[in-house]
Structures are given as structure tokens and as C-alpha cells.
C-alpha positions as CSV (number, residue, x, y, z in Angstrom):
1,M,-141.3,99.9,-318.5
2,K,-145.0,99.5,-318.7
3,T,-148.4,100.3,-317.5
4,Y,-151.7,98.1,-317.6
5,R,-155.3,99.1,-315.6
6,R,-158.2,97.0,-315.8
7,E,-162.1,97.6,-313.9
8,F,-164.1,94.7,-312.7
9,Y,-167.3,94.4,-310.9
10,I,-168.9,92.7,-307.7
11,E,-172.5,92.1,-306.9
12,T,-173.6,90.3,-304.2
13,P,-176.9,88.9,-303.1
14,T,-176.1,89.4,-299.2
15,R,-174.7,91.9,-297.5
16,R,-171.7,91.0,-296.5
17,A,-169.6,88.6,-298.4
18,F,-166.9,87.2,-299.2
19,V,-166.0,85.9,-303.1
20,N,-162.7,84.8,-304.1
21,I,-161.1,87.3,-307.2
22,T,-158.0,85.3,-307.6
23,P,-159.1,83.9,-310.8
24,Q,-160.0,87.9,-312.4
25,V,-156.5,88.9,-310.9
26,L,-154.7,86.1,-312.1
27,K,-156.8,86.6,-315.6
28,C,-155.1,90.6,-315.6
29,L,-151.5,90.0,-315.0
30,E,-152.4,87.1,-318.1
31,D,-153.1,90.5,-319.5
32,S,-150.4,92.4,-319.1
33,G,-147.8,90.9,-320.7
34,V,-146.0,92.0,-317.5
35,Q,-143.2,89.6,-315.8
36,E,-141.4,91.6,-313.3
37,G,-142.8,94.2,-311.3
38,I,-146.0,95.0,-309.3
39,L,-150.0,94.4,-309.2
40,L,-152.2,96.7,-306.9
41,C,-155.9,95.1,-306.1
42,N,-158.2,97.6,-304.8
43,S,-161.8,98.3,-303.7
44,M,-162.9,101.7,-305.2
45,H,-166.1,101.9,-302.2
46,I,-165.7,103.3,-299.3
47,T,-167.8,99.6,-297.6
48,S,-166.1,97.3,-299.1
49,S,-162.0,95.6,-299.5
50,V,-159.5,93.4,-300.8
51,F,-156.9,91.7,-298.6
52,I,-155.4,88.3,-299.0
53,N,-155.8,85.2,-296.7
54,D,-157.6,81.6,-297.3
55,D,-160.0,80.1,-299.1
56,E,-161.1,78.2,-295.5
57,S,-164.5,78.1,-295.2
58,G,-164.1,78.2,-291.3
59,L,-161.6,80.9,-291.5
60,H,-164.4,82.5,-293.2
61,H,-166.8,82.8,-290.8
62,D,-164.3,83.3,-288.1
63,F,-164.0,86.2,-290.0
64,E,-167.6,87.3,-290.5
65,K,-168.5,86.5,-286.0
66,W,-165.5,88.6,-285.7
67,L,-166.1,91.5,-287.8
68,E,-169.6,91.8,-286.3
69,R,-168.2,91.5,-282.9
70,L,-165.9,94.5,-283.6
71,A,-168.4,97.0,-285.3
72,P,-172.5,95.1,-285.4
73,E,-174.6,96.3,-288.4
74,Q,-177.3,97.2,-286.0
75,P,-178.6,98.8,-284.0
76,Y,-178.0,101.4,-286.5
77,S,-179.1,104.1,-283.3
78,Q,-175.3,103.3,-282.1
79,Y,-173.9,105.5,-285.0
80,R,-174.4,109.0,-285.6
81,H,-172.6,108.1,-289.4
82,N,-176.9,106.1,-289.8
83,G,-179.1,108.2,-291.1
84,V,-180.2,107.7,-295.0
85,E,-177.7,104.8,-295.2
86,N,-177.6,102.6,-292.7
87,N,-173.7,101.0,-293.6
88,A,-171.6,103.1,-290.2
89,D,-170.9,99.4,-289.5
90,A,-169.6,98.2,-293.1
91,H,-166.9,101.7,-292.8
92,L,-165.7,100.0,-289.8
93,K,-165.4,96.4,-291.4
94,R,-163.6,97.7,-293.9
95,Q,-161.4,99.7,-292.1
96,V,-159.6,96.8,-290.0
97,M,-159.9,94.2,-293.5
98,G,-157.4,96.7,-295.7
99,R,-158.4,98.7,-298.5
100,E,-156.5,97.0,-301.0
101,V,-153.1,94.6,-301.4
102,V,-149.8,94.9,-303.6
103,I,-148.0,91.7,-304.6
104,A,-145.0,91.1,-306.3
105,V,-144.7,90.0,-310.1
106,T,-141.9,87.4,-310.4
107,Q,-141.2,85.6,-314.3
108,G,-144.7,85.9,-315.0
109,R,-146.6,85.1,-311.9
110,L,-148.2,86.6,-308.4
111,D,-145.7,86.6,-306.0
112,L,-147.9,84.6,-303.6
113,G,-147.5,81.7,-300.1
114,T,-149.0,78.0,-300.8
115,W,-152.2,79.1,-299.4
116,E,-152.6,82.4,-299.9
117,Q,-155.2,84.2,-302.3
118,I,-157.3,87.7,-302.9
119,F,-161.0,88.2,-301.8
120,Y,-162.7,91.0,-301.7
121,G,-165.1,91.7,-299.1
122,E,-168.2,93.0,-299.2
123,F,-169.5,94.8,-296.2
124,D,-172.9,96.5,-297.5
125,G,-173.9,94.4,-300.4
126,K,-176.2,94.2,-302.4
127,R,-175.7,96.1,-305.0
128,K,-172.5,96.6,-308.2
129,K,-169.2,97.6,-306.8
130,R,-165.8,98.5,-308.9
131,I,-162.6,97.1,-308.2
132,L,-158.9,98.3,-310.1
133,V,-156.2,96.3,-311.1
134,K,-153.2,98.2,-312.0
135,I,-150.1,96.4,-312.8
136,I,-146.0,97.9,-313.5
137,G,-143.9,96.1,-314.9
138,E,-141.7,94.9,-318.0
């Protein structure tokens, strides 16, 4: 069995964004040489997420609107966490969207559904954040 680990960084110019990271993850799988196994991809920050869904702009807009209704950024005073940083809403959005994805690897390919892509969800951006890819297999 072999293991492979790589980190890469995302920095969004906006506070909230969805970034398709499928190409970076596929490059990690290719570099790993693993043909059969499991791939884990997760955000190493508590105000961002990694998730799988469709790469469709209308859906991303819907995510943004839905998350903002669930945990509105303002007024900042609505959250006990806010003080030094006004990012309580970003912590809550991350809980909804999740921390990581785990994907089966078969014959050197990710077992993704027809429209599935891997996304980084940023909820408190404008700074560099780390993403981890860990692959275990043969």
C-alpha cells in the first residue's frame, strides 16, 4: 500500500466564493500513481469547505442565497462569536457545507458521478487558505 499527501492553496478575491478544484485534485491522483484506493480532500480552515456537486452557475447562486438566509453575515451583533473577527456566519456556513470529501479511486480514476465536480467553498475569504489531498491505496 502507498500513501500520498499534497497541500495546495486557494485565495479568493471575495469574501465568499465557490471554486472548482477538480483539476488540482486530479493532478494529485495522477502524481500519486494510485490505481485502487481512497482519496480524501479537505479544507484545513474552519471557515471554508470542500464538497461535491454540479458545476452550474445557477446552482452556485442558489447555494449563496440559501446559505445567506441560513446564516446571514450581518448584522454582526447577532452572533456571540463576533468581536475581533466578524466571521461567525462563515463558521456556520462551513458546518452546513461540510469539511471534506472522500472519493473511491478505481483503475486510476475518481469514482465521480456524471455531473459531479469537487469544489472549494470559501465563506471568509481574501486570504490564502490550505487544502489537503491524501490518497491511500495501491
